[in-house]
N, C-alpha and C positions, 0 to 999 in steps of 0.2 A: 417687345415684339414690334416690328415696324408695321405701320398702317398703310395700306395701299390707298392713296388719296384718289386714285382713278375710280374706285368703287363707290357706289352711292352710300350715303349715310342716313341717319334718322331724318334729318331735315329734307333730304331728297325724297324719301318715301312719303313723308307728310305732304310734300308738294304734289306728288303723284295722286294722292287721295283727293286733294283739293279740286281737281278737275271735275269731280262728280257734282260739284255745286252748280255746274252749267245746267243740270237736269231740272233744277228748281223752277226755271222759267217755263218748263213744259207741263207743270202741274195744272190740274183742272182750275184751281184758283191760287196762283202764286202768292197772293196777298193774305191767304188764310194761314195764320201762324200754327194752328193745330195740324193742318195738312203738311206744312213745311216740316214740322217736327216728326211727323210720321215718315216723311221721306228721308230725313236724316237717320231715323231709326233703321230704315231699310238699308242705308249705306253701311251702318255698323253690322247689320245682319249679314250683308254680303261679305264683309271681311271675315266674320267668324265662320260662316259656312264655307267660304272659299279656302280657308286654311286646310280643310279636309282633303282638298284635291291639289293644292299648290305644290306639294312635294310627292305626288303620286308617282309610282314607278311601274310601268307595264311589265317589268321583269319580276317584280315582287308585288303582285296585285293584291288588293284587299277591298272587300265591300265596306264602304264607309257611308254614314248617313248622308242623304241628299237633301231632303226637305222633311219637316215634321212639325210638331206643335211649337217648337222654338225657332227652327230655321224655316219660318213660314213665309214663303213668297211664291209667286207664279201660280196662283190659284191651286195650291197644293190640294190634292184629293184627300179628304179626311178618312176615306175608307182604305187607302193604300198605305203600306209601309214601303218607302223608297230607299234603296241603297244603290251605290254605283261603284264600279271599279274601272281603273285605267288598263287598257290592253293594247296589244300590237297585233293587227290583223294578219301579220305574217307568222305569228307564233302558234304554239300548241298549248292549249289550256285544259285543265281538268277542274270541273266543278263537282263538289260533293256535299252531302248534307242530308237534311230531312225536309221533306216537302211541307210538313205542317198540316193543319186542319182547316186552313182558310178556304175561301171561295175558289180562288185560283192564284197561281203564281206565273207571271210572265217575265221572260228574259229577253230584253231588247238590245241588239247590237246597233251601234250607230257610227257613222263616219266622223262624228265629233259631237261633243255634248256641252254641258254648262260648266265643266271644270275650268279652273283658272288658266291652265295651259292649253285648253282646247279651243277650237272654233266650231260653231254649230255646223252640223252636217246631217245629211238624210239618214233615215233608218236603213240598216243593212239586213233587217229581218228580225222577226220575233219568234221565240220558242215558248210554247206552252209547256210548262213542266209536266203537265198531265199527259203529254204526248210521249213521254219517256217510259221506259220500263222501270217501275218503282217497286222496291221490295215490300213484302207484307208488313215490315216494320216502318215503312215510310221513307226509307233511306234510298239514295240514288247516287250514281256517278255519271257524269257526262263529259266527254272529250270533244273539244271544238278545235278544228284545224282545217287547213286547205284540203288535205287528203286524209282519209282514215289511216291512222298509224298501223303499221304492220303488226299483226297479232292481236289487235284490239277488237274484241267481239262485243263489247258493251255498247251503251248509248254513245252515238256519235252524231254530230251535226257539222256541216261545213261552216267555216269561218271566212267571211268576206275579207279580203286583204285591206279594204278601206277602213275596217272597224278600228275605232280608237277608244270607245267607251262601251261598257256593259252595264245596263240598268236593270235592277230587279224591282218588280212591283208585286207585293203581296196584298191581295184584296180580301176584305172581310165585310160581311153584312152585320155580323153580331160581334161588336168589339169586345175583346177580352174573353170571349168564349172559345175554348179549344186552344191548341198549341200553335203558335206562329212557327214558321219555318226557320231552319238554321242552315247557313250556306258558307262554304269556303271555296276559294279559288287559288290555283297555283299554275305557274308556267312550267311546262315539262321539257321544252326543247333547249333550255338553258339551265346551268347549275344555279343553285342558290348562292349568290356571291355578292352580298351587300358591300357597298363601298362608301367611304366618306365623300360627300360632295365638296367640290372646290368652292372657294369664295366667290368666284365669278358665277358658278351655277346657282348658288344660293341667292346672289344678288339679282340674277335674271328672274328667278321665281318670285322673290319678294317685290320686285318692280311690277311684275304682272299682277300680283296680289293687291298692291297699292292701287293699281288702275282698275281693279275688278268691280268696285262699287259703281263706277260710272257705266261700265259695260253691262253688269247684271241688272242693276236697278233700271237702267235705261230701257232694257227690253220690256219690262212690265209697265213702266210709266208711259211708254209709247203705245202699248196695247190699248190703254185707256184713252190716250189722245186720239188714236186712229178710230176707235169705236165711237167716240164722241163726234168725230168728224163725219162719220157715217150716220149720225143721228140715230143711234141704236137705243135710244131711251125707251124703256118699257116695251122693247121688242127684241127679237133674236135674229141672228144670222147663223147659217150652218157653216162649220169649219171642221175638217177632219184632223188638222194639226199634224198630218204626216210630215215627217222630216224636221219637225220643230219640237220633238220631245214627246209627242202624244202617242197613244196606242194606235198602231196601224189598223185601219178598217173600222175605227170607232166613230160613231156619230156624235159630234159636239155641237150643241146649240149654245151660243154665248151672246151676251148683250149687256146693257146697263139698265139698272132700275132707278126710278125716281119716285119718292113718296111725298106727296103734298101734305101740308098740315091737316090733321084730322081725317086723314085718308089711310087706306091700306091697299095693297096690291093682291089680286088673286091670280096665282099661277095655275094654269089648267092644261092638261094634256091627256090624250089617249095613251094607252100602253100598247107596245108591240105584242103581237100574238105570242112570239117567243123572244126572250131576251135573257142573256146570261147574267147581265149585271146592269144596273142603272143607278144614277144618283143626281141630285141637284144641290147646288151650294151657292152661297153668297160670298162676296168679297168687297173690299174697300176700293177707294179711288187710286190705289197704288197696285191693284190687282193682287193683293194679299187675301187669302181666305180668312173670313171672319172667324175669330176664336171658336173652334168647334169643340174644344174640351169643356168649356164652361157655358157655352150658348148652343142652342139648337139652331145653328146656322146652316146645317146641311141635313139632308134626309136621303136614305138609299132604299133600294127595293125591299130590304128586310125590315127597315124601321118605319117606313111610310104606311099610313092607313089609307086604303083604297076605298073610294066611295061606292055605294051600292049600285051605281050605274056603271061601274067598271073603270071610271076615270080617276086620275090623280089630281087632287086640288090641294094647294097649299096657300097660306096667307102670309105675306110679307108685311110686317107691321112693327113699328118702333116699340110698342108695348104689347104685352101678351094678350092676344085676342081670345084666349080660352078655347082654342081648337087644337086637335091633336097635331096637325101638320102646320104648326107655326114655324116660319123661317125668320129667325131673329137677326136683323142686320147690324146688331152691335152698336146702335146709336148713329149709324150712318143713314141719312135720308137719301143719299145717292151712293151708288156703288156698282159692283159687277155681279153678274149672275151667269152660271153655267150649268147645263144639263148634259149628261152623257148617256148614250145607249150603246152597250157593248155586245157584239155578236147577236144582233137583233134581226128579226125577220123584216122589220121596217124601222124607219126613223121618224116617228111622229114629231111634228113641230109644236112646241109648247107656245102658249100665249100668256100675256100679262094684261090685266085690265085693272084700272084704279076705281075704287068705290069708296063712298063715305064710310067712316068707321061706324056711325050710328045706324047704317043700313047694311052692315056686313052680313049679318046672319040671313037676311032676306035674299042675299046673292049666293048662298051656299045651299046644298041639299038639306031638306028639312030634317033628315036623320043624322046630320053632322053632330058628333058627340060634343059635350062641353067638358073642358078640362079645368079642374079647380086649381087654386094656387098650391095646395098641398100635393096634388098629383103632379103638377109641373115640377115642383121641387124634387119629388121622388124620381121622376124621369131624368132630370138633370144630374142628380147624384149618381144614378145608374150609368149615365152617359160618361161622366168624367172618370168614374172608376174604370169603365171599359177601356177608355183611351189609355189610362196609365198602366193597365195590365198588358198592353201590347208592347212588342219590341220596337222601340223608337230609336235606339242608338246602341 
């Protein structure tokens, strides 16, 4: 069989991946070999995660994993199961499945997402699955299109013609308890007619995939770079992340933490009078969420213990301080932090303050419980079991 020499070969794809090395100069400390290797790991992660979307077809859509415990980048929310499908805003789509027993399920359409063949675009609207008519068995159907199809009397929502991606978020406070949802998607206005891709089409998508590590990792490395330029060390800024993949209308507080030797950080905040969901989580200097399956690097409104004065306090420390609300930074003395309030009556701004480790208890309410090593181990085992029981892929 003749080989078309005008098409890229293995060496060409490798050369496309090499461009990602330009990002290493943007790291917090480019001379740090550990941080450099973490960045290289992120490049490989981008390749593996990117393959899920590199050959996505809006005529044959499928919800594929977006981020999770393995594909962990972009401050993945530990409480969410994320999946995404490629769509055409001019089409007609039917979603079906079971809602599940989680806290909520949100369906977000966007004019572009993080897929290999996408460009980032603004949100085109969010659908709360609970706004639909759902059967007593938890099952539902939803049609999305520019106009309601003739004769369709079931759930229908308008589809923005700009829409290119559909992202599902399933939220849970109590991981592994209850059933997660199951979802399917199909296009109705075209027949199911798969075809073999041409060599040129494959090459186009592989070329985009080869360049994806630079594009994908660059987003998150630049978040850290920008936050450091704003001097957000041990303080927060408010950002709604609308149009950049976040939940519309959600309060995000984000910043950077820095723990000096023999010190800890106390995170403190009021709670909104009403809030559907909230969490706080830690990340590294590449904006990857710290391993949440094996470390208590995040807490949500169902996991956190609230102090007797009604405030939430957590301790960020490299070693276990023996308090319930320990946030484990996973060996990072510097990193990222984010807190979310979803559908809240207000958006209280959290604070961070550094205290000596030997004086930590004096800075916390007197009735703060003490957690033994045995109790911590029990909680961590429960945590990692709960993560594994969820639908991650």
